[in-house]
N, C-alpha and C positions, 0 to 999 in steps of 0.2 A: 397330564397327570390326573389320575382319579384318586379320590380319597374315600376310604371305606371306614366308617366309624362303627364301633361295636362295643359291647360291654355294659350297655344300659340294662336297667331292670327295676324291680320293685324291692325296696328294703324298708325296714323300720328305722325310725330316728335313732341316730347313734351308730348306725351300720356303715359299711364301707362298700365301695365299688371301684373298679378300675376300668376306665375307658381306654380304648385303643383306637388309633387312627392309622391305618395302613395305607401307604401310597403305592400306586401302581408302578412308579418309577423312583428314581433317586430323590431323596429330600435334601441332599447335600447342598443343592443350589438355592434352597429356600432360606432367605435371611430370617424370616419370622414364621413360626408355626404356633398355632394357638387353639384354644377352645373357647367357644361362645355358647351362650344358652338363651333360650327364649321360652318364657313362661306364658301361659294363655293370657291374652290381653295386654301383654307387655312387649316392649321393644327388645330386640336381641341385644345382649350385653356381653362384653368381654369377661371371661372367667380368669383366664391365664394365658400367657404366651411365653415363648422361649426363643431367644435369638440364636443364630448359628454359633455364636461364641459361647453360648451357655447361660447368658444372663436371663433372668426370669422376671416376670411381672404378674402380679395377682390383683384381682379385685379385693377391695377391703373386706367384703363379706365372706371371702373364702380363705383369707390369709391364716396360716397356722393349721388349716384343715386339709387343704388340697395341695398336691404337688404335681407339677408338670415336668416331664422329662422327654428327651428324644434319643432315639437309637438310630443313628445314621446308617449303620450296617444293616439294620432290619427295615429301614425306611418306615419307621413307625414312631409316632408320638403317643405318649401316655398321659392320662390324668388320673392320679390316685386320689380318691375322694374318701376322706375319713370323717367321722363324727357328723354324718349327714343330718340335715335338718329338713323339715317339711318345705321350707322356703327354697330349698335347692331343687325342688321338683320343676322340671323343664325338659325341653328337647335340647340336647347338647350337640353342637356342630363343631367339627374340626375345620381348621382354616390354614391355608399355606399361602405365603406371600413372597414374591421375589421381584426385584427391580432389575431390568436390563436397560442400562442407560437411564433414561427418564421415564420409561414405561413400567407401570406397575401391573404385575400379573397376580391375580387373586383367585384362589381355588377354594371350593367348599365341598365338604362331605355331605352325605344325605341326612345326617342327624340320627341320634339315638335317644330314646326316651328314658329319663330317670324319674322315678316316682318314689318319694319318701313319705311314709305314713307316720303319723304321731302315735 
């Protein structure tokens, strides 16, 4: 499965963007799909993830501003980002994880740049 991230861009603080992560195959089998980000000079960090059952998890820094969702019919995961801040500037990566027995399969998209200016 290949993941294609899109939707990044440059916005002013307070603006919104919606990221999309389209999978080349079915995402139904992925137990967890998520978005990570990496700012220059920093480690990659989890932004949000969503389980196959629909439960979600968010980094404290984005709670109340970002919303993750998945559309299994379209094989796509979204990240709606509102009230963007300059500290949200990073390359955003989508991720998909599934376990088959005890083996973990981990897939990454290519990343999309988000730049928020003050």
